[in-house]
N, C-alpha and C positions, 0 to 999 in steps of 0.2 A: 504494500500500500504506500503510495507516495502522495504527499500533500504539496508537492513542490509548486503546483500551479493553482493553489487554492487562494481565496481572498486573505486568509490568515498569513500564509507564506508570503504573499505579495506585500502585505502591510509590513511584515518583518523586514523584507528586503528593502522597502522604501525607507524605513526608519534606520536600518543598520547599514545598508549598502551591500557590499560584497560579503556574502555569508561564508566565504572560504578563506578570507584573510583576517584572522583574528583568533581569539581564544574563548573557550567556555570555562567558566569558574563555577565550581560546586562549593557551597559553604553552608554552614548551619550557625544559627544564633538563637539566643533566648531573648524574648521580649517580655519584660516584666508586666504582668497583669494581675488584677485582684478579683475580678468578677467571677463568681463560681458558675454562672450560667453561660460564660463565654466558651465556645467550643475549643477544646485543647488545653484549657488552663489546668495546670497541675503543679505539684512541687517538682522542680527541675533544678539541676546543677548548672550554674553559669560559670564556665571556665574563665571568662574574662573578669568576672567579679570575684571569683574563687569562693562562691557561697551558694547554698541552696535557697531558692526563692520561688514564689508563686509566679508562673509565667507560661508562655507558649514557646515551645521549641520548634523552630521552622528550618527547613532545608530549602535552599534557593539555588537557582541556576541563572547565571548572568553571561552575557556576550560582551566582549570588549575587543577593541582594535588597538588597545594601549592608550587611547585618549578618551574615548567615550565608553561608558558602562551602561548596558541596557538590561534590566531585569527581564527574564523570559518566563520564569515560573517560580512558584513557591508552594511548598507542601507542608502541612502541619504534621509534626511527629507526635503520635499519641502512644503512650506507654501501653504495651500489650498488643499493639497492632504491628504494622510493617516497620521494619528497622529503617534507620536513616540511610543505610546503604541501598535498600530496596527502593526507597523514595528517590534517591539520587539516580539510580539505574533507570527508573521509569522516566525521569525528566531527560536523561541523556538519550534514551530511545526516541522520545518525542522530538528532541532537537534534530536527531538524525533524519527522522521522517520529514521534518519541516525543511530539510535541505541544508542544514548547517554542516560545514566541513571544516572544523577548527584545525589550526596548526597544532594546538595542544589543548588538553583538558587539565585544568589546575584544580587541586583539592588538597585538604589537610592530609597529613600522612596516615591518620587512622582509617581513612577511606580505602587505603591501599591493601585491601584484603584480596585473597585469591579469587573469591567469588565476584567481587566488583571489577577487578582488572580483566577477568576472562570474558566479560560481556562486551 
């Protein structure tokens, strides 16, 4: 299945330009939130703050050409559901279907599992 000539792919190409000259970045972060009825809010560890807090843990994919950074997708990690590696893999597959052909895919070292790298 190719979405290369779909309206979404055309919008991506207009916003980003050449989808073969750049990098994809996978990263995760914690957004501090307190509302108990907000989807995904739980007690999570923030490595940047070095503490546990109430928040939403998200995995993101961005495209960059080294100058401009464009967020392409975001997925909420929920404890007991898909792992962050699975979420990142899904977003990378989507980017490939959309026609992105990055020079590199950049991510934190802990994503470098055999399962992730083999996809």
